N, C-alpha and C positions, 0 to 999 in steps of 0.2 A: 622118701616116698617108696611105695611099692610093697609087695607082700613081705619082704624081709624086715621092713621097719617094725612090723608087729610081732616078729619072732623073739623068743627070749634071748637075752644076752648069753653069749657063749655057744650059740647054735653053730654047728660045724657043717660047712658045705664044700663041695669040690669046686675046682675052677670051672669045670664043665657046667655044674649047676648054676654058678654065678653068671656064666655067659648066657645060658638059656634064659634065666630070669631077666637079664639085661636086654636081650633081644626080643623075646616073646612077650614080655610084660612091660617093657620099658622101665624096669625096676632101677631107680637111681641109686639106691643103696648098694645093689649088686655092682653097678657101674663104678661107684666110688671105691668099693673094696678092691675091684680089679685095678683101678688107677693106683691105689695104695700099693698093691702087690707089684705092679709093673713099673710105675713111676712115669712122670710126665716126659722126661727125656727119652726114655725107651719108646714110649708110645709115639711121640712126635718124630723121632728118628725113623721108626718103622713106617709111619705115614709118608715121610719124604722118600724113603727107599722104594715104596710102592708107586712113586711117581705123582702123588697127589700134591698139587701146587698151592691149593687154596685152603687146605684143611689144617687146623691147628687146635690142639687141646691146651687151654690156658687155665682152666679151673675145673674143679669137680662139679658134678651135676647139681644144679640148684643152689650153688654157692655164689650168691651175688655180692658177698662181702669183699671180694677181691677187686671189684670194679672191672674185671676182665670178662671177655666173652669167648666162647668156642665158635669156630667157623668151619664151614665146608662149602662146597659148590656142587651144582648139578654135574659139572664135568668130572670132578673128583669121585663122586658117588658112582657115576656111570663107569668110569675107569676101574674102580674097585669091583663093582659087580661084574663087569666084563672079565676081569682077571679071575675072579672066583668061578664064574661060569665056564671059562676055558680051562680051568684047573691049573692056572699059572700063578696064582696069588701066593700060596704057601707050598702046597703039593696037591696032587690030584685027590688023594684021600682026605686031606684036611679041608680042601675046598668043597668036596662033597659033603663033609660034615657041616660046614658052614651053610650050605644050601639046605640041608636037612633041618637045621635050627631055624633058618629064615622061613621055611615052610610052616613052622609052628607058630608064627606071629599071631597073636590074638586080636590085634587091631586090624579088622578087615573091612572097615567102613570107607576106605578111600580108593586106592587103585583097584583092589579086588571086587568091591561091592557090586558094580554093574557088569562084571564079566560073566560069561557063561560058566555053568558048573563044570564043564569039561576042562577048563583052564586050571592049571596048578600054579600058584603064586608063591614065590619066595620073596618076602618083603620085610622092610623095616619102616614102620610108621612112627611118627612122634609129633607131639604138639605141646605148645606152651601158649600162654596168652598172646594172641596176635600172630601165632606161627602154627602152620599146619603143613606137615611134610610126609612124603612117602616115596620110597625108592624100591623098585621091584624087578625081579626077573619073572617074566610071564611065560610059562610053558604052554604052548598050544599045539594042536595036531597039525596046523599049517606052518609051524615054525616058531621058534622062541624069540623074544625080544626083551629089551630092558627099557624101563620107563622110570623117570625120576621127576617128581614135581615138588619143588620147594617154594614156600611162600613166607612172607613176613609183612607185618603191618596190615593184616587182613581181618575181616570179619570172619570169625571161625565158623559160624553157622553157614555163611555163604561158601566158604572154602570147602566145607564138608559136603555141600551140595554140588559144587562145580567140579571138584576133582574126580568123582566117580563118572560124571558125564564126559569129561575130557578123556578119561581112561577108556571109556566105551568107544568114543570116536576114534581114538588111536588104534584100538583093537580092530575095529571095523575096517579101517584103512589097511591095517597090517594083513588081514586075511584076504583082502581083495588083491594083494600084490602077487 
């Protein structure tokens, strides 16, 4: 799925272009090409090295034929976003590049939707049937914060209505502090 699926065979893209498509458009073809390039072992070892305890990549995106699932947790995503925010994930410059890409996320209907226009949001949203997720670094004049909302076995329409409201409540509490 994604914009790459419709491109002609043999289309050449850089790693950076694949990363941007994977993050900004949730392009599963780009994600799978990156998995092919890096390999499951390398990706999972890196995840572990970063301190993520609950995250594991066991299959390519949308490949249900393996009977395996990919997993993560709120704790792992917050840990990852904190390290990117602090510039301690890869390097200061690489982490700033990651934030730059996350700021280009095209799906803005969850955490960002109800926030004031002055907020800058670097997020990664995603959804599948019964699953609606968003994890974000929210940059505000009053100070920055990280918010992660994961759901499963939900009515997607309800989740799409509740998550922006929850985000607004958290923002309001944050600026009061």
